[in-house]
VEXDREN-2710 file (C-alpha; in Angstrom, 1 decimal):
% VEXDREN-2710
k/r/px/py/pz
1/MET/12.2/11.3/-10.0
2/LEU/8.6/10.4/-10.8
3/LEU/8.1/7.4/-8.5
4/THR/9.3/6.0/-5.2
5/VAL/8.5/2.3/-4.6
6/ILE/8.6/1.6/-0.8
7/THR/9.0/-2.0/0.3
8/VAL/8.8/-3.0/3.9
9/ALA/10.1/-6.4/4.9
10/PHE/10.9/-8.6/7.9
11/ARG/12.2/-12.2/7.7
12/ASN/10.9/-12.5/4.1
13/TYR/13.9/-12.9/1.9
14/ASP/11.9/-14.8/-0.8
15/GLY/9.3/-12.0/-0.8
16/VAL/11.9/-9.3/-1.3
17/VAL/13.4/-11.2/-4.2
18/LYS/9.9/-11.7/-5.7
19/THR/9.1/-7.9/-5.4
20/TRP/12.5/-7.0/-6.9
21/GLN/11.9/-9.2/-9.9
22/SER/8.5/-7.5/-10.5
23/LEU/10.2/-4.1/-10.7
24/GLN/11.2/-5.1/-14.2
25/GLN/7.7/-4.1/-15.2
26/LEU/8.7/-0.5/-14.6
27/ALA/12.4/-0.8/-15.5
28/ARG/11.6/-1.9/-19.0
29/ALA/9.9/1.4/-19.6
30/THR/12.9/3.7/-20.1
31/ASP/10.7/6.8/-20.0
32/ILE/9.7/6.2/-16.3
33/SER/12.1/7.3/-13.6
34/PHE/11.8/5.5/-10.2
35/GLU/13.6/4.6/-7.1
36/TRP/13.3/1.6/-4.8
37/ILE/13.4/2.0/-1.1
38/VAL/13.5/-1.1/1.2
39/VAL/13.0/-0.9/4.9
40/ASP/13.9/-4.2/6.5
41/GLY/13.4/-4.8/10.2
42/GLY/16.8/-6.2/10.9
43/SER/16.2/-9.6/9.4
44/GLN/19.0/-12.2/9.7
45/ASP/17.9/-14.2/6.6
46/GLY/20.2/-12.8/3.9
47/THR/17.9/-9.9/2.9
48/ALA/20.5/-7.2/3.7
49/GLU/23.2/-9.1/1.8
50/PHE/21.0/-9.5/-1.2
51/LEU/20.2/-5.8/-1.3
52/GLN/23.8/-4.9/-0.8
53/ASN/24.8/-7.0/-3.8
54/LEU/22.3/-5.2/-6.1
55/ASN/24.8/-2.3/-6.0
56/GLY/22.1/0.4/-6.1
57/GLN/20.1/-1.1/-9.0
58/HIS/16.8/0.8/-9.6
59/HIS/18.3/3.7/-7.5
60/LEU/18.0/1.3/-4.5
61/ARG/18.5/2.7/-1.0
62/TYR/17.8/0.5/2.0
63/VAL/18.0/0.2/5.8
64/SER/18.1/-3.0/7.8
65/GLU/17.4/-2.2/11.5
66/LYS/14.8/-2.8/14.2
67/ASP/11.6/-0.8/14.0
68/ASN/8.3/-0.5/15.8
69/GLY/6.3/-2.5/13.4
70/LEU/4.9/-2.2/9.9
71/TYR/3.7/1.4/9.9
72/ASP/6.8/2.7/11.7
73/ALA/8.9/1.1/8.9
74/MET/6.6/2.7/6.3
75/ASN/7.3/6.1/7.8
76/LYS/11.0/5.5/7.5
77/GLY/10.4/4.9/3.8
78/ILE/8.5/8.1/3.5
79/ASP/11.3/10.0/5.1
80/MET/13.7/8.6/2.5
81/ALA/11.4/9.2/-0.5
82/ARG/12.5/11.6/-3.2
83/GLY/9.9/10.9/-5.9
84/ARG/6.8/12.9/-6.7
85/PHE/4.6/9.9/-6.0
86/ALA/5.0/6.9/-3.8
87/ILE/3.5/3.4/-3.7
88/PHE/3.9/0.8/-1.0
89/LEU/4.7/-2.6/-2.5
90/ASN/5.7/-4.7/0.5
91/SER/7.8/-7.9/0.4
92/GLY/6.0/-10.5/-1.7
93/ASP/3.7/-8.0/-3.5
94/ILE/4.3/-7.6/-7.2
95/PHE/3.6/-5.1/-9.9
96/HIS/1.2/-6.1/-12.7
97/ALA/2.4/-5.9/-16.3
98/ASP/0.1/-2.9/-16.8
99/VAL/1.8/-0.7/-14.2
100/ALA/4.0/1.1/-16.7
101/ASP/0.8/2.3/-18.5
102/PHE/-0.4/3.7/-15.2
103/ALA/2.8/5.4/-14.5
104/ARG/2.9/7.1/-17.9
105/GLN/-0.5/8.6/-17.2
106/LEU/0.7/9.7/-13.8
107/ALA/3.6/11.6/-15.2
108/ASP/1.2/14.3/-16.5
109/LYS/-0.7/14.7/-13.3
110/LYS/-0.3/17.2/-10.5
111/ASP/0.9/16.0/-7.2
112/ASP/-2.2/17.3/-5.4
113/ALA/-4.3/14.1/-5.4
114/MET/-4.1/10.4/-4.7
115/TYR/-4.2/8.3/-7.9
116/ILE/-5.8/4.9/-7.6
117/GLY/-5.9/1.8/-9.8
118/ASP/-7.0/-1.8/-9.6
119/ALA/-5.3/-4.8/-8.0
120/LEU/-5.5/-8.6/-8.1
121/LEU/-6.1/-10.4/-4.8
122/ASP/-4.4/-13.8/-4.8
123/PHE/-6.1/-16.3/-2.4
124/GLY/-3.4/-18.9/-2.9
125/ASP/-5.3/-21.6/-4.7
126/GLY/-5.2/-20.2/-8.1
127/ASN/-8.2/-18.0/-7.4
128/LYS/-7.5/-14.4/-8.1
129/VAL/-10.1/-11.6/-7.7
130/ARG/-9.8/-8.2/-9.3
131/ARG/-10.5/-5.4/-6.9
132/SER/-11.5/-2.4/-9.0
133/ALA/-11.0/1.1/-7.6
134/LYS/-14.1/2.9/-6.4
135/SER/-15.2/6.5/-6.3
136/GLY/-13.5/8.8/-3.8
137/TRP/-16.6/9.0/-1.5
138/TYR/-16.1/5.4/-0.6
139/ILE/-13.4/6.6/1.8
140/TYR/-16.3/7.1/4.3
141/HIS/-16.6/3.4/4.4
142/SER/-13.2/2.0/3.5
143/LEU/-10.2/2.6/1.2
144/PRO/-11.5/3.1/-2.3
145/ALA/-8.6/1.0/-3.7
146/SER/-6.2/-1.6/-2.3
147/HIS/-3.3/0.0/-0.5
148/GLN/-0.9/-1.6/-3.0
149/ALA/-2.7/0.3/-5.8
150/ILE/-2.6/3.8/-4.4
151/PHE/0.0/6.3/-5.6
152/PHE/0.3/8.9/-2.9
153/PRO/1.8/12.4/-3.5
154/VAL/5.0/12.4/-1.5
155/ASN/4.5/15.9/-0.3
156/GLY/1.2/14.7/1.3
157/LEU/2.8/11.7/2.9
158/LYS/5.4/13.8/4.6
159/LYS/2.7/16.0/6.1
160/HIS/0.5/13.1/7.1
161/PRO/2.6/10.0/8.0
162/TYR/1.2/6.8/9.3
163/ASP/-0.3/7.2/12.8
164/LEU/1.0/4.3/15.0
165/GLN/-2.0/4.4/17.3
166/TYR/-4.0/2.5/14.6
167/ARG/-2.4/-0.9/14.7
168/VAL/-4.2/-2.4/11.8
169/SER/-5.9/0.4/9.9
170/SER/-3.2/3.1/9.8
171/ASP/-3.3/3.0/6.0
172/TYR/-7.0/3.9/6.1
173/ALA/-6.3/6.7/8.7
174/LEU/-3.5/8.1/6.5
175/ALA/-5.7/8.2/3.4
176/ALA/-8.6/9.7/5.3
177/LYS/-6.4/12.5/6.7
178/MET/-5.1/13.3/3.3
179/TYR/-8.6/13.3/1.8
180/LYS/-9.9/15.6/4.5
181/SER/-6.9/18.0/3.9
182/GLY/-7.8/18.3/0.2
183/TYR/-6.1/15.4/-1.6
184/ALA/-8.9/13.9/-3.8
185/PHE/-8.9/10.3/-5.1
186/ASN/-8.6/10.2/-8.9
187/ARG/-9.0/6.8/-10.6
188/ILE/-6.8/5.6/-13.5
189/LYS/-8.4/2.5/-15.1
190/CYS/-5.4/0.1/-15.0
191/LEU/-4.2/-2.9/-13.1
192/VAL/-1.3/-1.9/-10.8
193/SER/-0.4/-4.8/-8.6
194/GLU/-1.0/-8.2/-7.3
195/PHE/-0.7/-9.4/-3.7
196/SER/-1.5/-12.4/-1.6
197/MET/-4.2/-12.4/1.0
198/GLY/-3.5/-13.4/4.6
199/GLY/-1.8/-10.2/5.9
200/VAL/-2.5/-8.5/9.2
201/SER/-5.8/-7.0/7.9
202/THR/-7.1/-10.4/6.9
203/SER/-6.1/-12.3/10.0
204/ASN/-7.1/-9.5/12.4
205/ASN/-10.4/-8.6/10.8
206/LEU/-12.2/-7.7/14.1
207/GLU/-9.4/-5.3/15.2
208/LEU/-9.4/-3.9/11.6
209/CYS/-13.1/-3.1/11.9
210/GLN/-12.8/-1.5/15.3
211/ASP/-9.8/0.6/14.1
212/ALA/-11.7/1.7/11.0
213/ARG/-14.7/2.8/13.0
214/ASN/-12.4/5.0/15.1
215/VAL/-11.0/6.5/11.9
216/GLN/-14.5/7.3/10.7
217/ARG/-15.5/9.0/13.9
218/LYS/-12.2/10.8/14.8
219/ILE/-10.9/11.8/11.3
220/LEU/-13.8/11.6/8.8
221/ARG/-16.3/12.9/11.4
222/VAL/-19.1/10.7/10.2
223/PRO/-22.3/10.3/12.3
224/GLY/-22.3/7.6/14.8
225/PHE/-25.1/5.6/13.1
226/TRP/-23.2/5.6/9.8
227/ALA/-20.0/4.4/11.6
228/GLU/-21.9/1.6/13.2
229/LEU/-23.5/0.5/9.9
230/SER/-20.2/0.6/8.2
231/TYR/-18.7/-1.4/11.0
232/ARG/-21.3/-4.1/10.6
233/LEU/-20.9/-4.2/6.8
234/ARG/-17.1/-4.3/7.1
235/LEU/-17.3/-7.1/9.7
236/ARG/-19.4/-9.2/7.3
237/THR/-17.2/-8.6/4.2
238/THR/-13.9/-9.1/6.0
239/GLY/-15.3/-12.2/7.7
240/LYS/-16.1/-13.7/4.3
241/THR/-12.6/-12.8/3.0
242/LYS/-11.0/-14.4/6.0
243/ALA/-13.1/-17.6/5.5
244/LEU/-12.2/-17.7/1.8
245/TYR/-8.5/-17.3/2.6
246/ASN/-8.6/-20.0/5.3
247/LYS/-10.5/-22.4/2.9
248/ALA/-7.8/-21.9/0.3
END
């Protein structure tokens, strides 16, 4: 199995359906093997029934039970993963039409690095912004690609799962730990996914910045002055993003 697509959901039936529909971007490519894992937080909105009726389509496996939040649910998905690489495409996120081209290139890669692509950020008013992946060194300031455009080697995820002490930036902490343990970032120039702004990292931008500063100091071991500069820069950019989303 080449890919594991992990979807976390809670009370978002429509989002699960939307994500499921976008899996056709991969399913149409018969040379790409993938599985779909859904971790639902025990929603009572028909999500579990919808998944059950899919009868294992796309090698689907799912659980619907209470969890301790987003990152705990993601860890459940990691435990279930059987692919060589995994991507987190949460309920409502969708694959871009180019994702199959990305996956084909991934098939020839070793699972000793994180492979990153580009994503479209949807601000909800018809305004979509492409976030292009950056060089690996950008990890010392932020994720070099959107979380929904990173293909993680599953062997690395199982060694370095999400740390629940980081309530908003555990995705940043995980990537930083993997990077420090030897998993480089390698860019493949291709659009991977599209997702709507307004998630926890947009609405809680102050906590996001504080969390990220802790990651930089404790995991990346950057000097205090750099962590403070990065904090101020991040506070400015996330504040602009939040304002743009609220305006939309």
